[in-house]
C-alpha positions as CSV (number, residue, x, y, z in Angstrom):
1,M,67.8,48.8,129.8
2,I,70.5,46.3,130.8
3,E,71.8,46.8,134.3
4,G,75.5,47.9,134.5
5,L,75.9,48.7,130.8
6,T,76.5,52.4,129.8
7,T,78.1,54.4,127.1
8,G,80.0,57.6,127.5
9,I,80.1,58.4,123.7
10,A,76.7,59.9,122.7
11,R,73.0,59.8,123.0
12,S,70.2,61.1,120.7
13,T,66.8,62.5,121.7
14,A,63.9,64.0,119.8
15,D,65.4,67.5,120.2
16,G,69.1,67.0,120.0
17,V,72.3,64.9,120.2
18,V,74.8,64.9,123.2
19,I,78.4,63.8,122.5
20,R,80.6,63.3,125.6
21,G,78.5,65.8,127.5
22,L,78.4,68.5,124.8
23,S,75.5,69.5,122.6
24,L,76.2,68.6,119.0
25,V,74.1,71.6,117.8
26,D,75.0,74.2,120.4
27,D,78.7,73.3,121.2
28,L,80.1,71.4,118.3
29,I,78.7,72.1,114.8
30,G,80.3,75.2,113.5
31,Q,82.4,75.5,116.6
32,R,84.9,72.6,116.4
33,S,86.8,71.1,113.4
34,F,86.7,67.5,112.2
35,T,90.2,67.0,113.5
36,E,89.2,68.3,117.0
37,M,86.2,66.1,117.0
38,T,88.3,63.1,116.0
39,Y,90.6,63.7,119.0
40,F,87.7,64.4,121.3
41,L,86.0,61.1,120.4
42,C,89.2,59.1,120.7
43,S,90.4,60.6,124.0
44,G,87.4,62.1,125.8
45,V,88.9,65.5,126.0
46,M,89.0,68.4,123.6
47,P,92.5,69.0,122.1
48,D,94.4,72.3,122.5
49,A,95.8,74.1,119.5
50,S,99.1,72.2,119.4
51,Q,97.5,68.8,119.7
52,T,95.0,69.7,117.0
53,R,97.8,70.9,114.7
54,I,99.8,67.7,115.2
55,L,96.8,65.3,114.7
56,D,95.7,67.3,111.6
57,A,99.3,67.0,110.1
58,C,99.3,63.3,110.7
59,L,95.9,62.8,109.1
60,V,97.0,64.8,106.0
61,T,100.2,62.8,105.8
62,L,98.5,59.4,105.5
63,M,95.7,60.5,103.3
64,E,97.3,59.9,99.9
65,H,100.3,58.1,98.4
66,G,99.4,57.5,94.8
67,W,99.3,53.9,93.5
68,T,99.2,51.7,96.5
69,P,97.4,48.5,97.4
70,S,94.6,50.5,98.9
71,S,94.0,52.7,95.9
72,L,94.3,49.7,93.5
73,L,91.8,47.7,95.4
74,A,89.4,50.6,95.7
75,R,89.6,51.3,91.9
76,L,89.0,47.6,91.0
77,M,86.0,47.5,93.2
78,A,84.7,50.9,92.0
79,D,84.8,49.4,88.5
80,S,83.1,46.2,89.6
81,V,80.4,47.8,91.8
82,P,80.2,51.3,90.5
83,E,77.0,52.3,92.3
84,E,78.3,51.4,95.7
85,S,81.2,53.6,96.7
86,Q,81.3,52.3,100.2
87,V,82.3,48.9,98.9
88,A,85.2,50.3,97.0
89,I,86.4,52.4,100.0
90,A,86.0,49.5,102.4
91,A,88.0,47.2,100.1
92,G,90.8,49.8,99.9
93,L,90.9,50.1,103.7
94,L,91.2,46.4,104.2
95,S,94.9,46.6,103.0
96,L,95.9,48.9,105.8
97,G,97.8,46.9,108.4
98,P,101.2,45.7,109.6
99,I,102.8,46.4,106.1
100,Y,101.0,49.5,104.7
101,A,100.1,52.6,106.7
102,G,99.2,50.7,109.8
103,T,102.6,50.4,111.5
104,S,102.2,53.6,113.7
105,E,100.5,51.5,116.3
106,A,103.3,48.9,116.5
107,C,106.0,51.6,116.5
108,A,104.1,53.5,119.3
109,K,104.0,50.3,121.4
110,L,107.7,50.0,121.1
111,L,108.2,53.6,122.2
112,Q,105.9,53.1,125.1
113,L,108.0,50.2,126.3
114,G,111.2,52.1,126.1
115,V,110.4,55.6,127.1
116,D,110.8,55.0,130.9
117,Q,113.8,52.7,130.7
118,D,116.9,53.7,132.7
119,D,119.1,53.0,129.7
120,P,117.2,54.0,126.5
121,D,120.1,53.4,124.2
122,G,120.5,49.9,125.6
123,F,116.8,49.3,125.1
124,C,117.0,50.5,121.5
125,A,120.0,48.3,120.7
126,E,118.3,45.2,122.3
127,T,115.1,45.9,120.4
128,V,116.9,46.0,117.1
129,R,118.8,42.8,117.9
130,D,115.5,41.1,118.8
131,F,113.7,42.1,115.6
132,R,116.7,41.1,113.4
133,A,117.0,37.8,115.2
134,R,113.4,37.1,114.4
135,K,113.9,38.4,110.8
136,Q,111.0,40.9,111.3
137,A,110.8,44.4,110.0
138,I,111.2,47.1,112.7
139,P,108.0,49.1,112.7
140,G,108.5,52.7,111.7
141,F,111.7,52.0,109.7
142,G,112.4,51.6,106.0
143,H,110.5,52.6,102.8
144,P,110.7,51.2,99.3
145,L,110.7,54.7,97.7
146,H,111.7,57.4,100.1
147,K,115.5,56.9,100.6
148,P,117.7,57.9,102.2
149,D,115.1,59.8,104.2
150,D,111.3,60.1,104.2
151,P,110.5,63.8,103.5
152,R,107.2,63.4,105.3
153,T,109.0,62.5,108.5
154,A,111.2,65.6,108.4
155,K,108.1,67.8,107.9
156,L,106.2,66.2,110.7
157,L,109.1,66.4,113.2
158,S,109.6,70.1,112.1
159,I,105.9,70.8,112.8
160,A,106.1,69.1,116.2
161,Q,109.1,71.2,117.1
162,E,107.2,74.4,116.1
163,A,104.2,73.3,118.1
164,S,106.4,72.5,121.2
165,V,105.2,68.9,121.4
166,S,108.5,67.3,120.4
167,G,109.5,65.4,123.6
168,R,110.6,62.1,125.0
169,Y,108.8,59.9,122.4
170,V,110.4,61.7,119.5
171,D,113.8,61.5,121.3
172,L,113.4,57.8,121.7
173,L,112.4,57.3,118.1
174,L,115.6,59.1,117.0
175,R,117.7,57.0,119.4
176,L,116.0,53.9,117.9
177,G,116.9,55.2,114.5
178,R,120.6,55.5,115.4
179,A,120.5,51.9,116.8
180,V,118.9,50.7,113.6
181,D,121.6,52.4,111.5
182,A,124.4,51.0,113.7
183,S,123.0,47.5,113.4
184,F,122.6,47.5,109.6
185,G,125.8,49.5,109.0
186,K,123.9,52.0,106.9
187,H,121.2,54.6,107.2
188,I,117.7,53.3,107.3
189,T,114.9,55.9,107.0
190,I,112.5,56.6,109.7
191,N,109.3,56.4,107.7
192,A,106.2,58.6,108.2
193,T,104.3,56.0,110.2
194,G,107.1,55.8,112.7
195,A,107.0,59.6,113.1
196,I,103.3,59.5,113.4
197,G,103.4,56.9,116.1
198,A,105.8,59.1,118.2
199,L,103.8,62.3,117.6
200,L,100.4,60.8,118.5
201,L,101.9,59.6,121.7
202,E,103.3,63.1,122.3
203,I,99.8,64.5,122.1
204,G,98.3,62.0,124.5
205,L,96.7,59.4,122.2
206,E,97.1,55.7,122.8
207,P,98.4,53.1,120.3
208,G,95.0,51.4,120.2
209,V,93.4,54.3,118.3
210,M,96.2,54.8,115.7
211,R,95.2,52.1,113.2
212,G,91.7,53.7,113.3
213,L,93.1,57.1,112.6
214,A,95.0,55.7,109.6
215,L,91.7,54.4,108.3
216,V,90.0,57.7,108.8
217,S,92.7,59.5,106.9
218,R,93.0,57.0,104.0
219,A,89.2,56.8,103.6
220,S,89.2,60.4,102.6
221,G,91.9,59.9,100.1
222,L,90.1,56.9,98.5
223,I,87.1,59.1,97.8
224,G,89.3,60.8,95.2
225,H,90.4,57.6,93.7
226,V,86.9,56.2,93.4
227,R,85.7,59.5,91.8
228,E,88.5,59.5,89.3
229,E,87.9,55.8,88.5
230,H,84.4,56.6,87.5
231,Q,85.7,59.3,85.2
232,R,88.8,57.7,83.7
233,H,88.4,53.9,84.1
234,A,91.9,52.9,85.0
235,A,90.8,49.6,86.6
236,R,90.3,47.9,83.2
237,A,93.9,48.9,82.2
238,L,95.2,47.5,85.4
239,W,93.4,44.2,84.8
240,A,94.7,44.1,81.2
241,F,98.2,44.8,82.4
242,A,98.0,41.8,84.8
243,E,96.8,39.5,82.1
244,D,99.5,40.6,79.6
245,N,102.4,40.5,82.1
246,I,101.6,37.6,84.4
247,P,101.2,34.6,82.1
248,Y,99.6,31.3,83.0
249,A,102.1,28.5,83.8
250,D,100.9,24.9,84.3
251,D,101.9,23.6,87.6
252,Q,103.2,20.4,85.9
253,S,105.8,22.5,84.1
254,R,107.5,23.9,87.2
C-alpha cells in the first residue's frame, strides 16, 4: 500500500464489488440503468429522473450519424483485422475530437466562462469577435448537412424544457447563437454538440467528462458498423472508390 494514495471509484473482494460505496450486486445490478451508472461514475452522485433523461437523450443523439470519419475508420479496420472488433472500434473513436462529435466540451467551457457575467450579451458578442479574429470555428455552431437548423438540437432543447432542466446555460447558448447570427449576417445553426454541452452543464456534469461521454455513445454505434462490415464488406468498395477517384500525380508535375 502506498501512503496517501486512495481511490473513490471501486474495489473488488472475494465476495463482491463496491462502487462508490454501493454494492454492485445488491444495489446496482438490476436496480440502476447504464445511463444512471454512467452519471454516477462521472459525478459521484446518483442522478434524479430528469438528469437521467437528459443524459440518456444526449447519449442517444451522438450514437450514430451514418457515414462519418469514425464509421469509415472502424469499417476499414474491421476489414483489416476482422477478429479484433476492439481494434476497429478504437480506430473509429480516435476521430472524435475538436472537429467531429467532441466539441461539447469546448462549447461548455465557453458557457461556463459567460454564465455569471454581468453583461451576457456583451460577453457573447466579444466571444464571437475573438473567434472570428483568430479564424477559428465557434464550438457548438455550424454543420455541413443540417441547415438552417439541426433537428437534433431542437429535440434536445424540447426534452430539456419538458424535464424542467432548461436554465441559464441554455439561455446563454441561445444568446450566443444570436450573437453568431448578427456577426455573420445570416443564421448559423446551433449544432447538437452545442446543445449537449449546455444540457450536460444544466444537469451538473463538468466539461472534462463530456469528451468521454461522446466516446461512450459513439462506441455503441460503432458496434453496429463493425457487425455490418463483417456481413456486407463495404470497406473494399470504399478502398476501390479512393483508388478510382483520387489519382496519383507525380510531385514534379505540380
